[in-house]
N, C-alpha and C positions, 0 to 999 in steps of 0.2 A: 960201578957201585952196587948194582943189583946182584952181581955174582958174589960179592963180599957178604951181602946180607943173607943170601941163600946158603952160603958156606957156613956162616955163623949159626944158622938154624940147624944145619946138619950136625955140626959139632956139639951144640947144646943138647940136641935130642939124643945123640949117641952117648953123651955123658949121663943123661937121665936114665937111659936103658942100662948102662953099666952100674950105676948106683942102685937101681931097682933090682938088678940081678944079684948084686952083693947083699942087699937087704934080705933077699929071700934065702940065699944060700949060706950066709955066715952062721956059724954055730954059736958064737958068743952073742947073747941078746943085746948087750950094750953096743957092740959094734954094729949090729943090725939096725938098731935105732939111729945111730949116727949116720949110717948109709941112707936110711929113710929120710933123715933130715936133709942130707945133701941132695937127695932126689927132689925133695920139696923145694929147696932153695934154687935148684937148677930150673924147676918148673916155673918158679916166679920170675927168673931171668928170661925164660922163653916167653912168658906172658908179656913182659916188658918189651921184648923184641917184636912181639906181635902188636905193639902199640895199644896195650890194655893195662895202663899203669895202676888203675884202681884194683883190678883183679890181681896184679902182681903184688901189690902191697898187702892185700888180704891173704894171699897164699903165703907170703913171707911171714906175716904176723901169726896166722893160725897154724899153717902147716909146718913151717920150719921152726917156729919159736914155741908156741903154746903146746902143741901136740908133743913135741920132743921133750919139753919140760915135764909134762904129765907122765909120759912113758918112763923117763928117768926116775922120777919120784916113785912110780909104781915098782920099778925094778929094785930100787934101794929099800923099799918097804917089805919086799919078799925075802924069804930065807933061801939059801942055796941048798 
């Protein structure tokens, strides 16, 4: 059982790194914001796996939802 938990941590952290790499290197700003939201959502999953559900809920609410919405509204308000 412990190996399965360790393996899930490795998978989630690898996915966080991939999403963060995409957020940095994507040319389209909206795609980068979506990759950043995915990274934040995966971080909230990692916090939950680390048995910190309060931190996971805060990260999901603020990082994945609110911050992403603010970025998308800011992108829509700007001209190309």
